[in-house]
C-alpha positions, 0 to 999 in steps of 0.5 A, a space after each residue: 520474447 522479452 523478460 516481461 513476457 516470460 515472467 509468470 502472471 499472478 493475482 494480488 490479494 488484499 493484506 489486512 491489518 487491524 489495530 486499536 488506537 491507544 492514547 500514547 499514539 495520539 496528538 493533543 486532539 486525541 487523534 492518531 499521529 499521521 506518522 503512525 498511520 504512515 508507519 502502519 501503511 508501510 508495514 502493511 504494504 510491504 507484507 502485501 509485496 512480500 506475499 506477492 513476490 516472495 522476495 525481500 522488498 524495500 520501500 522506494 517511494 511514496 506518493 503524497 498521502 492526504 489524511 481525509 478523516 481523523 482516527 480517534 483514541 480508542 477506535 479500531 484502525 484497519 489497513 488494507 494493501 494490495 499490489 496494483 501495478 508491477 514493473 520489472 522489479 518494482 510494485 506499486 501498492 494501494 493502501 487504504 486506511 479505515 477508522 471505526 468506532 467500536 461502539 457504534 460500528 461507524 466506519 469511514 475511509 480515512 486515507 488512501 495512499 500509493 507506495 512503491 516497492 522494489 524486490 531484491 535478491 542479493 541486495 540488487 533489484 530482481 524481477 517480480 511476477 507480472 500482475 494479472 488483472 481480473 476485475 474491473 476494479 483491478 483495472 481501475 487500480 492499475 490505471 491509477 497506478 500507471 499515473 502514479 508511476 509516471 509521477 515517480 518517473 517525472 520526479 526522478 528526471 
């Protein structure tokens, strides 16, 4: 039996972070800096990984992240991240970012990205539990993450 087959399986849960956009976090157009969005995604995704495997994790790579809609000063920003794929020592996380007008309640998807993390023990990559696919949505996310993983492998050649 391979190590992959003997690793425990577990479900992944969404990790949610909610914040408010302040003027010092925006560009001259009054929209949230893209770099700030990326930072929030990285932190939120790393917490999702840490809670999933209960090991220290580091960001190994990100896939291209497109900003679909701006998030304006004074708006609420919500980040949701979930481990959607696992390898032997790595995890791919789907991260979704929403903007919300706090007065009207209008909410829109602003960004979706995939981040790749590696679990560490004593500074070296260490195995993570296999992910358990339980819903149709999780299967869609898994299939999408498999494509992300193939892109990562192709870049490293």
